[in-house]
N, C-alpha and C positions, 0 to 999 in steps of 0.2 A: 422588585421583581425578580430580579436575577439570583438574589441571595436565597428568596423561596425557591425557585427551581434548584440551586444547588443542594437546599436541604432536602426537597423531595428525592432527589437523585440519590443523597446518600442515604436516607431510609429505605428506598426503593435497593439500593446497592446491598444494603444489609440483609436485606429479606430474599435476595437473588444470589448471595455468594459471590458478589464483584468486589474484588479486591480494593483497588484506589484508583480514582482517575488519572490518566495520564496527559490526556490531550483534550482540550477544548476548543471548538470552532462554531463561527457564525456564519451564516450565508452573506454573501456580499450583496443580495438584491436589496431584498426587504428588512431582513434582521429580525426576521421573526422564527427563523429554524435555527437550532443550536444542536450540536452532536458533542458527545461525550466518550472518549476511548477510556477503556479500564486495563490495568494491568493482567486482566485474566482472558484478554484479547475478545471483549464485548464492545460494540459501539451502539450507542443507543442515540436515535435521534429526536429531537422534542419541537414541537410548535410551542411557543413560549405562551401561547392562549390556552394551552392545553395542560392538565395534570400528567397525563400519562404519554409514555412515548410514542412517536406514530411508527418507528419501526426500531427493532433488535436485532443485531446481527452479529452472529459468533463467527470471530474470524481465526479460531483453531480449528485445524483439520489440515486436509491435502493443499497444500498451496499450489499455487501457479510455479513461481521458482521461489529462491532463495538469495536473497543478498547478502552477504557476509564482507562489511569493509573492514579496513584494517585499525577503526578506531570507533569512537564513539558518535551514534549521529545525534548531531546538534540540531538539524532542521532537514527538511526535503523538499524541494522544488519538481513538482510535477507538473509537464507542461499540458493545459487542456486540451482537450482531445487528440491525445499523442500518447505513444507510449516510452515517451523519454523523459528521464528525471534525473534531478542533480541531487547530491546528497554534502550538505555541510557538516565536515567533521572536524576533529579536533585539530588536523595538520593543516597546511596550506593549501594543499591540492583539492580540488574538488572534482570526485569521481562522478562521471556519467553512466547512466545504464539507461539501456534501450530494449523494452520489453515489447515485440511486436503484438503478442496477442491483447495487449492492451489497448493498441491502437496504433496509426501510423505514426510515420517520423515526421517532424514538421518540417516545411517548406524548404526552410534555411539549410536543414542537414537532410535532405532526400537520399544522400549516398548511404545513410543507414539501412534503409530498404533494400539496397543492390547488395550490400554486405551479409545480410540476412540471408537473401536469396541464395549468393554463392556459398555458404555456409550450409544451407539445406542441400544443394547440390554436391557439395563435398562429401556428404554423408552416406554416399552409394557403398553398396557393399562391393567387396572385391570377390575375388575366385576364391580364394583361400581363407573366407570369414567362416564357412562351414565345415571346415577341416580339422581333425586334431592331429597335432603332431607329436608322435614319439620319438624321444633320444635316448 
């Protein structure tokens, strides 16, 4: 059945100009949902009991933020119901990113909320922001 779904997806990908499958993930609960990610930025979510995708999302466009790590991303760990994520790169360090728009910080690192609030407060305008200086 899985091979049949991959075949169907490949046929639809040819029709919709989707380049290639770059990610594949199954849901953790019942195992009936499967998501394909493509190199063109599309995500197709399937119910394995159906021949057609439940939802197609296009991830090309205005992004929320841009993460540019120093190496190749091998894996990503997003903490559920939070805006914290860890990246597994080629190097030995694991960079962490906190995006408050995605969700709150986990309870075990709640200090991140305070840091982002301080950063927002620090972005106040000064009196000379609207002036032009001639030299």
